[in-house]
C-alpha positions as CSV (number, residue, x, y, z in Angstrom):
1,M,-51.4,14.1,63.7
2,A,-50.1,16.7,66.1
3,L,-48.3,13.9,68.1
4,R,-46.6,12.8,64.9
5,H,-45.3,16.3,64.1
6,N,-44.0,16.6,67.6
7,V,-42.1,13.3,67.2
8,L,-40.5,14.7,64.0
9,L,-39.6,17.9,65.7
10,F,-38.0,16.0,68.5
11,L,-35.9,13.9,66.1
12,C,-34.8,17.1,64.3
13,I,-33.6,18.7,67.5
14,L,-31.7,15.7,68.6
15,N,-29.6,15.4,65.4
16,P,-30.2,18.2,62.9
17,Y,-27.2,17.3,60.7
18,A,-27.5,13.5,60.8
19,T,-27.1,13.0,57.1
20,A,-24.1,10.7,57.5
21,L,-24.6,7.0,58.4
22,Y,-22.9,4.2,60.3
23,K,-21.7,1.6,57.8
24,Q,-21.0,-1.9,59.2
25,W,-18.9,-4.5,57.5
26,I,-20.9,-7.8,57.3
27,P,-18.4,-10.7,56.6
28,D,-15.9,-11.9,59.3
29,T,-13.1,-14.4,59.5
30,N,-14.2,-15.9,62.9
31,F,-13.4,-19.5,63.6
32,E,-17.0,-20.1,64.9
33,N,-18.7,-18.8,61.7
34,A,-19.8,-22.0,59.8
35,T,-19.9,-20.1,56.5
36,N,-16.1,-19.7,56.7
37,W,-15.5,-23.5,56.3
38,D,-15.8,-25.4,53.1
39,K,-17.9,-28.1,54.8
40,G,-20.4,-25.6,56.0
41,S,-20.0,-26.4,59.7
42,V,-17.5,-25.5,62.5
43,P,-14.8,-28.2,62.9
44,C,-15.3,-30.6,65.9
45,R,-13.2,-33.0,67.9
46,N,-12.7,-35.6,65.2
47,D,-11.8,-33.1,62.4
48,Q,-8.5,-31.9,61.0
49,V,-8.3,-28.2,60.4
50,V,-6.3,-26.7,57.4
51,F,-5.5,-23.1,56.7
52,Q,-3.9,-22.5,53.3
53,A,-0.2,-22.1,53.8
54,Q,0.3,-19.1,51.4
55,R,-2.8,-17.2,52.4
56,K,-2.8,-14.3,54.9
57,V,-5.6,-14.4,57.4
58,S,-6.6,-13.1,60.8
59,V,-9.0,-15.4,62.7
60,Y,-10.9,-14.5,65.8
61,V,-11.5,-17.4,68.2
62,E,-14.3,-17.0,70.8
63,T,-14.3,-20.3,72.6
64,S,-12.1,-23.4,73.2
65,H,-11.9,-26.2,70.6
66,T,-10.5,-29.7,70.6
67,L,-9.3,-31.0,67.2
68,T,-7.3,-34.0,65.9
69,G,-4.8,-31.6,64.1
70,M,-4.3,-28.1,62.7
71,S,-2.2,-26.8,59.8
72,L,-1.5,-23.1,60.1
73,P,-0.6,-20.5,57.4
74,V,2.9,-19.0,57.0
75,D,1.6,-15.5,57.6
76,G,-1.5,-15.3,59.8
77,Q,-2.8,-14.8,63.3
78,L,-5.2,-16.3,65.8
79,I,-6.9,-13.7,68.0
80,L,-8.0,-15.5,71.2
81,A,-10.8,-14.2,73.3
82,S,-10.7,-14.7,77.0
83,G,-11.2,-18.4,77.8
84,S,-10.6,-19.5,74.2
85,G,-7.9,-21.9,72.9
86,F,-7.1,-25.2,71.2
87,S,-6.2,-28.7,72.3
88,V,-5.3,-31.7,70.1
89,R,-6.6,-35.2,70.8
90,D,-7.3,-38.3,68.9
91,G,-11.0,-38.5,68.0
92,G,-13.2,-40.2,70.4
93,D,-16.3,-38.0,70.0
94,P,-19.3,-40.1,68.6
95,G,-21.3,-37.0,68.1
96,C,-18.7,-35.5,65.7
97,G,-18.9,-38.3,63.1
98,S,-16.0,-40.1,61.5
99,G,-14.0,-37.0,61.2
100,V,-13.2,-34.8,58.1
101,T,-10.5,-32.4,56.9
102,A,-12.1,-28.9,57.2
103,Q,-10.5,-26.1,55.2
104,F,-10.9,-22.4,56.0
105,K,-12.2,-20.5,53.0
106,D,-10.0,-17.9,51.3
107,P,-11.2,-14.3,52.3
108,E,-9.1,-12.5,49.6
109,S,-12.1,-12.0,47.4
110,L,-14.0,-9.8,49.9
111,K,-13.9,-6.2,48.6
112,W,-14.5,-2.9,50.2
113,F,-16.4,-1.6,47.1
114,D,-19.0,-4.5,47.2
115,P,-22.3,-2.8,48.2
116,S,-23.8,-6.2,49.4
117,L,-21.1,-6.5,52.1
118,W,-22.3,-3.4,54.1
119,L,-25.2,-2.5,56.4
120,A,-26.2,1.1,57.0
121,A,-28.0,2.7,60.0
122,T,-28.5,6.2,61.4
123,S,-27.0,5.2,64.8
124,I,-25.0,2.4,66.6
125,D,-28.2,1.4,68.4
126,D,-30.0,0.9,65.1
127,L,-27.1,-1.3,64.0
128,H,-27.5,-3.4,67.2
129,R,-31.3,-3.5,66.8
130,G,-31.1,-4.4,63.1
131,T,-32.9,-1.2,61.9
132,Y,-31.0,-0.7,58.7
133,Q,-31.3,2.0,56.0
134,F,-31.7,1.1,52.3
135,S,-29.4,3.1,50.0
136,V,-28.5,3.3,46.3
137,H,-25.4,1.3,45.4
138,E,-22.9,4.2,45.6
139,E,-24.1,5.1,49.0
140,S,-24.2,1.5,50.3
141,V,-20.4,1.7,50.4
142,P,-19.0,4.1,53.1
143,C,-19.0,7.7,52.1
144,Q,-16.6,10.4,53.2
145,F,-18.9,11.5,56.1
146,D,-19.7,8.0,57.4
147,D,-18.5,6.1,60.5
148,V,-17.2,2.7,59.5
149,V,-17.8,-0.2,62.0
150,F,-16.2,-3.6,62.2
151,R,-18.0,-5.6,64.8
152,E,-16.1,-5.8,68.2
153,A,-15.7,-9.6,68.6
154,T,-14.7,-10.3,65.0
155,S,-11.7,-10.6,62.7
156,F,-11.8,-9.7,59.0
157,R,-9.9,-9.2,55.8
158,V,-10.9,-6.6,53.2
159,D,-9.5,-5.6,49.9
160,V,-9.4,-1.8,49.6
161,S,-7.9,-1.6,46.1
162,S,-8.7,1.7,44.4
163,D,-7.2,4.4,42.2
164,H,-8.1,6.9,44.9
165,E,-7.6,7.3,48.6
166,V,-10.7,6.1,50.6
167,P,-11.8,8.8,53.0
168,V,-14.2,8.2,55.9
169,K,-15.0,10.0,59.1
170,S,-13.9,7.2,61.5
171,V,-13.1,3.5,61.7
172,S,-13.9,1.2,64.6
173,V,-11.9,-2.1,64.9
174,L,-12.2,-4.6,67.7
175,G,-14.0,-2.0,69.8
176,K,-11.4,0.8,69.2
177,K,-12.5,3.9,67.3
178,F,-9.9,5.7,65.2
179,T,-10.6,9.3,64.4
180,S,-7.1,10.5,63.8
181,S,-5.4,10.0,60.5
182,S,-1.9,9.6,62.0
183,E,-3.1,7.1,64.6
184,F,-5.0,4.9,62.1
185,S,-2.1,5.0,59.6
186,Q,0.1,3.6,62.4
187,Y,-2.4,0.8,62.9
188,L,-2.5,0.0,59.2
189,S,1.3,-0.5,59.2
190,S,1.1,-3.0,62.1
191,D,0.8,-6.8,61.7
192,F,-2.8,-6.6,62.7
193,G,-3.6,-3.9,60.2
194,Q,-1.8,-5.5,57.3
195,L,-3.7,-8.8,57.8
196,Q,-7.1,-7.0,58.0
197,F,-6.7,-4.3,55.3
198,H,-4.9,-5.0,52.0
199,G,-4.9,-3.7,48.4
200,S,-3.5,-0.9,46.3
201,S,-5.1,1.9,48.3
202,H,-5.7,2.7,51.9
203,V,-8.5,4.1,54.2
204,S,-8.0,7.5,55.6
205,V,-9.9,8.7,58.7
206,G,-10.4,12.1,60.3
207,G,-12.8,13.6,57.9
208,S,-15.4,16.2,59.1
209,S,-19.1,15.7,59.6
210,C,-21.6,17.0,57.1
211,A,-22.2,20.6,58.1
212,D,-24.9,21.3,55.6
213,I,-28.4,21.1,57.0
214,T,-29.8,20.4,53.5
215,G,-27.6,17.3,53.3
216,C,-24.3,16.3,51.7
217,I,-23.5,14.4,48.5
218,C,-21.8,11.0,49.1
219,D,-19.2,11.6,46.3
220,N,-18.6,7.9,45.6
221,S,-19.1,8.5,41.9
222,K,-15.3,8.4,41.3
223,N,-15.4,4.7,42.3
224,R,-18.6,3.9,40.5
225,D,-17.0,1.4,38.1
226,K,-15.5,-0.6,41.0
227,I,-18.8,-0.5,42.9
228,C,-20.9,-1.6,39.9
229,T,-18.5,-4.4,39.0
230,N,-19.6,-6.1,42.1
231,V,-23.3,-5.7,41.4
232,K,-25.4,-8.2,39.4
233,C,-28.6,-6.7,37.9
234,G,-31.6,-8.9,37.4
235,P,-34.2,-9.0,34.6
236,L,-37.0,-6.5,34.7
237,E,-40.6,-6.8,33.4
238,C,-41.8,-3.2,33.9
239,K,-42.8,-1.0,31.0
240,K,-40.2,1.8,31.5
241,P,-37.3,0.9,33.9
242,L,-35.8,3.8,35.7
243,H,-32.1,4.6,36.3
244,P,-31.7,6.5,39.6
245,V,-28.6,8.6,40.3
246,G,-26.0,6.5,42.2
247,H,-27.6,3.2,41.4
248,C,-25.9,0.6,39.2
249,C,-29.1,-1.1,37.9
250,D,-32.3,-0.1,36.3
251,V,-35.2,-0.6,38.6
252,C,-39.0,-1.1,38.6
253,G,-40.5,1.5,41.0
254,A,-40.6,5.2,41.2
255,V,-38.2,8.2,41.7
256,V,-39.3,11.5,43.3
257,D,-37.1,14.5,42.6
258,V,-37.4,17.2,45.2
259,R,-36.1,20.8,44.8
260,F,-35.4,22.6,48.0
261,S,-34.5,26.0,49.5
262,S,-31.9,27.0,52.1
263,N,-34.1,26.2,55.1
264,F,-34.7,22.6,54.0
265,N,-33.6,20.0,56.6
266,F,-32.5,16.7,55.1
267,E,-32.8,14.5,58.2
268,S,-36.1,16.0,59.2
269,Y,-37.6,15.3,55.8
270,R,-36.3,11.7,55.8
271,N,-38.0,11.2,59.1
272,R,-41.1,12.8,57.8
273,L,-41.3,10.3,55.0
274,L,-40.6,7.4,57.3
275,H,-43.2,8.3,59.9
276,L,-45.9,9.8,57.6
277,F,-45.9,7.2,54.8
278,L,-43.7,4.1,55.4
279,S,-45.3,3.6,58.8
280,Q,-48.6,2.9,57.0
281,H,-49.4,-0.8,56.7
282,K,-50.0,-0.6,53.0
283,Y,-46.4,0.7,52.4
284,E,-44.6,-1.5,54.9
285,T,-43.0,-3.5,52.1
286,V,-41.7,-0.5,50.2
287,K,-38.0,0.3,50.4
288,M,-36.9,4.0,50.4
289,A,-33.5,5.5,49.7
290,V,-33.2,9.3,50.2
291,S,-30.1,10.9,48.8
292,K,-28.8,14.3,47.9
293,V,-27.5,14.1,44.4
294,S,-26.1,16.3,41.7
295,K,-28.1,16.3,38.4
296,E,-27.0,17.8,35.1
297,Q,-29.3,20.3,33.6
298,R,-29.9,20.5,29.8
299,L,-31.8,22.9,27.6
300,L,-34.2,21.0,25.4
301,A,-32.5,17.8,26.7
302,L,-29.5,18.7,24.4
303,I,-27.5,21.7,25.6
304,P,-25.7,21.3,29.0
305,L,-26.4,24.1,31.4
306,G,-24.4,22.9,34.4
307,S,-25.6,20.9,37.4
308,T,-27.9,21.5,40.3
309,Q,-28.4,19.7,43.7
310,E,-31.7,17.9,44.4
311,I,-33.1,15.4,46.8
312,Q,-33.8,12.0,45.2
313,V,-36.3,9.6,46.8
314,L,-36.0,6.1,45.3
315,L,-39.0,3.8,46.0
316,L,-39.0,0.1,45.3
317,D,-41.6,-2.5,46.2
318,R,-41.5,-6.3,46.3
319,E,-44.0,-6.8,43.5
320,T,-42.9,-8.8,40.5
321,G,-44.1,-9.2,36.9
322,Q,-46.4,-6.6,35.4
323,G,-47.3,-5.2,38.8
324,A,-43.8,-4.4,39.8
325,G,-43.5,-0.8,40.9
326,N,-47.2,-0.1,41.2
327,L,-47.2,0.3,45.0
328,A,-44.1,2.5,44.8
329,E,-45.8,4.7,42.2
330,S,-48.8,5.1,44.5
331,L,-46.5,6.2,47.3
332,A,-44.7,8.6,45.0
333,R,-48.0,10.3,44.1
334,E,-48.7,10.8,47.8
335,I,-45.3,12.3,48.4
336,V,-45.7,14.8,45.5
337,K,-49.1,15.7,46.8
338,D,-47.7,16.3,50.3
339,V,-45.1,18.6,48.8
340,H,-47.8,20.5,47.0
341,D,-49.8,20.9,50.2
342,H,-47.0,21.5,52.7
343,G,-43.8,22.1,50.8
344,S,-43.5,25.8,51.6
345,N,-43.5,24.9,55.3
346,I,-40.6,22.4,55.1
347,G,-38.3,24.2,52.7
348,I,-39.3,22.4,49.5
349,T,-40.0,24.5,46.4
350,S,-41.3,21.7,44.0
351,A,-41.3,18.0,43.4
352,D,-42.2,15.6,40.6
353,F,-42.0,11.9,40.1
354,Q,-41.4,9.3,37.4
355,A,-42.6,5.7,37.6
356,S,-41.6,2.6,35.7
357,S,-45.1,2.3,34.4
358,G,-44.4,5.3,32.2
359,A,-46.5,7.6,34.4
360,S,-45.1,10.9,35.8
361,S,-46.4,14.0,37.6
362,G,-45.6,16.1,34.5
363,E,-47.7,14.2,31.9
364,I,-49.9,17.2,30.9
365,A,-47.1,19.8,31.2
366,G,-44.9,17.4,29.3
367,N,-47.3,17.3,26.3
368,S,-47.3,21.2,26.1
369,A,-43.6,21.3,26.6
370,G,-43.2,18.7,23.9
371,V,-45.1,20.9,21.4
372,V,-42.9,23.9,22.2
373,T,-39.8,21.8,22.1
374,G,-40.8,20.4,18.7
375,A,-41.4,23.9,17.3
376,V,-38.1,25.2,18.7
377,L,-36.2,22.2,17.4
378,G,-37.8,22.6,14.0
379,S,-36.7,26.2,13.8
380,L,-33.2,25.3,14.9
381,I,-33.0,22.6,12.2
382,G,-34.3,25.0,9.6
383,L,-31.7,27.6,10.5
384,G,-29.0,24.9,10.5
385,L,-30.0,23.8,6.9
386,L,-30.0,27.4,5.7
387,A,-26.6,28.0,7.2
388,G,-25.3,24.8,5.5
389,V,-26.6,25.8,2.1
390,I,-25.0,29.3,2.4
391,L,-21.7,27.7,3.4
392,L,-21.7,25.2,0.5
393,Y,-22.6,28.1,-1.9
394,R,-19.7,30.2,-0.7
395,R,-17.3,27.3,-1.1
396,G,-18.4,26.7,-4.6
397,F,-20.2,23.3,-4.0
398,L,-23.5,24.8,-5.0
399,T,-24.6,27.2,-7.8
400,M,-27.7,29.3,-7.7
401,P,-30.2,28.9,-10.6
402,K,-30.5,31.7,-13.1
403,M,-33.4,34.0,-12.4
404,P,-35.7,35.1,-15.3
405,S,-34.7,38.4,-16.9
406,I,-36.7,41.5,-15.9
407,P,-37.8,43.9,-18.7
408,S,-35.7,47.1,-18.8
409,F,-37.4,50.3,-17.8
410,S,-35.9,51.9,-20.9
411,K,-38.3,49.8,-23.0
412,W,-41.2,51.1,-21.1
413,R,-39.9,54.7,-21.5
414,N,-39.5,54.2,-25.3
415,N,-43.1,53.0,-25.6
416,G,-45.0,56.0,-27.0
417,D,-48.0,55.3,-25.0
418,V,-46.5,54.9,-21.6
419,G,-45.0,57.6,-19.4
420,E,-42.2,57.4,-16.8
421,L,-44.7,56.8,-13.9
422,G,-46.6,54.1,-15.9
423,G,-49.5,56.4,-17.1
424,P,-50.4,57.5,-20.6
425,L,-47.8,59.7,-22.2
426,D,-48.8,63.4,-22.8
427,Q,-48.6,63.9,-26.5
428,G,-49.0,67.7,-26.3
429,F,-50.7,69.6,-29.2
430,E,-50.5,68.9,-32.9
431,N,-48.2,71.1,-35.0
432,P,-48.5,70.9,-38.8
433,M,-45.0,72.1,-39.2
434,F,-43.6,69.0,-37.3
435,D,-46.2,66.5,-38.2
436,K,-45.3,63.1,-39.8
437,P,-45.0,63.0,-43.5
438,T,-47.7,60.5,-43.8
439,M,-50.1,62.8,-42.1
440,M,-49.4,65.8,-44.3
441,P,-51.5,66.7,-47.4
442,E,-50.0,65.8,-50.7
443,V,-49.3,69.4,-52.0
444,P,-46.9,69.4,-55.0
445,G,-43.6,71.2,-54.2
446,L,-44.5,71.8,-50.6
447,Y,-42.8,68.6,-49.5
448,G,-40.8,67.9,-52.5
449,T,-37.5,66.1,-52.7
450,E,-35.5,69.1,-51.4
451,M,-37.6,69.6,-48.4
452,T,-37.7,65.9,-47.4
453,N,-34.0,65.6,-47.7
454,S,-33.6,68.4,-45.2
455,V,-35.8,66.7,-42.5
456,T,-34.5,63.7,-40.6
457,L,-36.7,61.5,-38.5
458,T,-35.0,59.7,-35.6
459,K,-36.2,57.9,-32.4
460,S,-35.3,61.0,-30.4
461,G,-37.3,63.4,-32.5
462,V,-37.3,65.5,-35.8
463,H,-34.1,67.3,-37.0
464,F,-33.7,70.0,-39.7
465,N,-30.6,70.8,-41.8
466,N,-29.8,74.5,-41.7
467,P,-27.8,75.6,-44.8
468,V,-26.3,78.4,-42.8
469,Y,-24.5,75.9,-40.6
470,D,-24.1,73.3,-43.3
471,E,-20.7,71.5,-43.3
472,T,-20.1,72.3,-47.0
473,D,-20.2,76.1,-46.1
474,F,-17.4,75.6,-43.6
475,N,-15.4,73.7,-46.2
476,A,-15.7,76.5,-48.8
């Protein structure tokens, strides 16, 4: 284990900012490449060779060839290596068959933004050894920090049509490396450059290297539509296919999201994953793509809160059917456990994973979060409905029902048995002079007609007529 950590440390010291890759163009237009001929084989002595007259093409020739004839295009070129050339003779080679007319295939359909036409490696030596890196589709195409390589002894033709300029760090063509924008622009305007690069846009070189130790974002998202147009996605059988950032297709596998601090080292962590996990025999068939990506953050999965940068680890295995992604999920669990045990030592704050089986590292937390989220959403919906009812009422679309009438307090006060505070009314003491007529004794003359006419009973009390202040006296 100590030796393994020493190897990782050594790799980190050698190239601490090696987040950029070398991207090598796969197709060529070489004469000796059998796939460039419609018959599937290189023309021999008894064959006639035809290049389409109206097609532009640049063809690299490595050796000498004898043919029965050759038709050349109007606008094209043959790049002859040392000792190569052509001669024309009439048949006579029994090993070549009866002779055919071989036509060179049209290279116009080969596009810069086709992910399947590029190979990626961390160094030129890895390109030569065939040690390639797996990437998501957007990063399979050259990014702004990458070095683009067209193999030395090859010719090519590539369509660079785009709505944007195509920036890269450098471009190597026929063994010459261009790092200056002005120098490469001059090459593109030459006859060689026009036959090799065509389309509505152009490649610009001279970009800087990635200077962020935590990694750099590829930034090919602006050309995502062009990239994904060239990708064919196959059928999937997993339970819950995943959609990684930067990938054109849903996948069966696992995705680990890593959150990091300022002392995180992208290249060191990628090497850690390669040597600590993918070097194990059980994971040798798993493909891993490590990317720095920008992810949009949302509150309750609804309200956008901006974006944050994370490290995305995409894991795919070769399993098919119902077992697709199981091995990748197993590796994802080990990576998350490694972060839990050693994350603080390598600049990682947290990590979680999601698998196409439906499993995730946040299953338990997700259930609790789901309850909280449901309660909050319920409250928000209730508030929204209340606000809607109030708005409709103010605009006259709704009327409030009439409330039942509440008895007046005056009725309670007029009740002879109830006081103002709800208790029994204090009746005071009885006075025979102001008692009710019904309660007085029937004494003749005491309460005769004259007396009764001078007393008035009202709801407010008992009133007497005083002859001194009678209205008739004032009228006298």
